[in-house]
N, C-alpha and C positions, 0 to 999 in steps of 0.2 A: 395484333397478336402475331407472333413469329413462331412457326413450327420448327422444331428441331428433333433429330433422332435421339434415341437413348444414348448412343455412342457420343454424339455431340454434347449432350447434357453432361455425361460422365466426364468428358474431357474438360469442359468448362468448370465443373465443380472441383476437379483435381487441380486445375490451374489456380484456383482461388486459395487453396490451402486451408489449414485449420485456423479458425479465428483465435486471436490472441486476446484473452479476457483477463483483467486483473482479478486475482483471487485472494490477495492479502499483501502483507508487508513483512519484511524481516524485522525481528524485535529491535527496539532501540533501548540502549542502556545508558543512563546518565548518572554520574556521581555528584554529590554535593556535600557541603559542610552542614553540620547540624544547625537547624534554624534558618538556613539560607534557601531561598526560592531557587530551584534548579533552572538552568538555562536550557530550555527544550529546543531540539533542532528544528530547522525549517525544511529539511530535506529527509526523505525516507526512501528506502529501496523497495520498490514495488515488485511483487512476484506475479508472473502471468501463468495462465493455464498450460502453456507449453514449456514451463520451467525456466524461461528466461527472466531476467530482472533488469530494471532501469532505475536510475535515480530520478525522483520526482520532487519538485518544490511545491510549496503551497499547503502546509499542514496547519490546521487549527487545532489547538489543544483545549480540552475541557478544563475548567478551573480546578486547581489543586486545593484540597481540604487543608487549610493552614495548620490544623492540629497535627497533621502528619509530619510537618517540618520539624517539630520539636522532639520527635522520637527517633531513636536509632532503628535501622531496619530498612526494608524495602517496601515500596508501594507502587501501584500501577496508575498511570494516567492515560486516559483514552484520547486518541487524536483522530482527526478526520482529514483525508486528503481531498483537496479541491481539484476537480478536473475542469 
């Protein structure tokens, strides 16, 4: 066990800064022709708790309901980033 003063502890905590935690991604928009499976990206822009962003590779996408491909309009596909 190492004993430190409150001032030393405060200085140490201040030097570590605020942790950067991923909180989400920026939306991804993809266009496609009617009846065609869209090419989904492998990279997403990750947003962190401090407001910064980075490009991150390694997205797995949930399967697309094929009935949605034959209709005009928009739909959502959920993806997961692998860390």
